[in-house]
C-alpha positions in Angstrom: 146.2 133.9 80.2 148.1 130.8 80.8 145.2 129.4 82.9 142.8 130.1 80.1 145.0 128.1 77.7 145.2 125.3 80.1 141.4 125.3 80.5 141.0 125.4 76.8 143.2 122.4 76.3 141.4 120.4 79.0 139.5 117.4 77.7 136.2 118.2 79.5 136.2 121.7 78.1 136.8 120.4 74.6 134.0 117.9 75.0 131.5 120.5 76.4 132.3 123.0 73.6 131.9 120.4 70.9 129.1 121.5 68.6 127.4 118.1 68.7 127.4 118.1 72.4 126.1 121.7 72.6 123.2 120.7 70.3 122.6 117.2 71.8 122.3 118.3 75.5 119.4 120.7 75.0 117.7 118.3 72.7 117.8 115.5 75.3 116.6 117.9 78.0 113.7 119.0 75.7 112.7 115.4 74.9 112.8 114.3 78.5 110.9 117.1 80.1 109.2 119.6 77.8 108.0 117.7 74.7 104.4 116.5 74.7 105.7 112.9 74.3 108.2 113.3 77.2 109.3 110.6 79.5 107.1 112.0 82.3 104.0 111.9 80.2 104.8 108.3 79.2 105.2 107.3 82.8 101.8 108.8 83.6 100.3 106.9 80.7 101.9 103.6 81.8 100.4 104.1 85.3 97.0 104.8 83.8 97.3 101.7 81.7 98.1 99.6 84.7 95.1 101.0 86.6 92.8 100.3 83.6 94.1 96.7 83.3 93.5 96.1 87.0 89.9 97.4 86.6 89.4 95.2 83.6 90.5 92.2 85.7 88.2 93.2 88.5 85.2 93.7 86.2 85.8 90.4 84.5 85.7 88.6 87.9 82.5 90.5 88.8 80.9 89.5 85.5 81.9 85.8 86.2 80.3 86.0 89.7 77.2 87.7 88.4 76.8 85.1 85.6 77.0 82.3 88.3 74.4 84.2 90.4 72.1 84.6 87.4 72.5 80.9 86.6 71.6 80.0 90.2 68.6 82.3 90.2 67.0 80.3 87.3 65.7 78.0 90.0 62.6 79.3 91.8 63.7 78.1 95.2 67.1 79.8 94.9 65.3 83.0 93.7 63.1 82.9 96.8 66.1 82.3 99.1 68.0 85.2 97.4 65.0 87.5 97.8 64.6 86.6 101.4 68.3 87.0 102.3 69.2 90.0 100.2 66.0 92.1 100.2 64.3 90.8 103.4 61.1 89.8 101.5 58.6 87.5 103.2 55.5 85.5 102.5 52.0 86.6 103.5 51.1 85.9 107.1 54.8 85.4 108.0 56.7 87.3 110.6 60.3 88.2 109.9 62.8 88.7 112.6 66.2 90.3 111.9 68.9 89.4 114.3 72.0 91.7 114.4 75.1 90.8 116.3 76.9 93.6 118.1 80.6 93.1 117.9 81.5 96.0 120.2 82.2 94.9 123.7 81.2 97.1 126.6 
């Protein structure tokens, strides 16, 4: 019985049996892990936001490059060069040779 009284008078026991602490601890656990707006969900959303921001940056750069390419292709000589290089197009009565370099050494 004496041990129980000592335990009851201990500061940690008094703190843990306080009604505010008894209510606050489950509330904090609930808000951190189980609620639909929990910390874990917010972390996932933050990661998703970062990925989307990175893709926005990538696509803005691609748009900038494509606009430059479109501007260059307004010239008929550039358009012809682009068609020849990219799509292997050729003029009539013209032979086209494709040279591939083998990078694997035997």
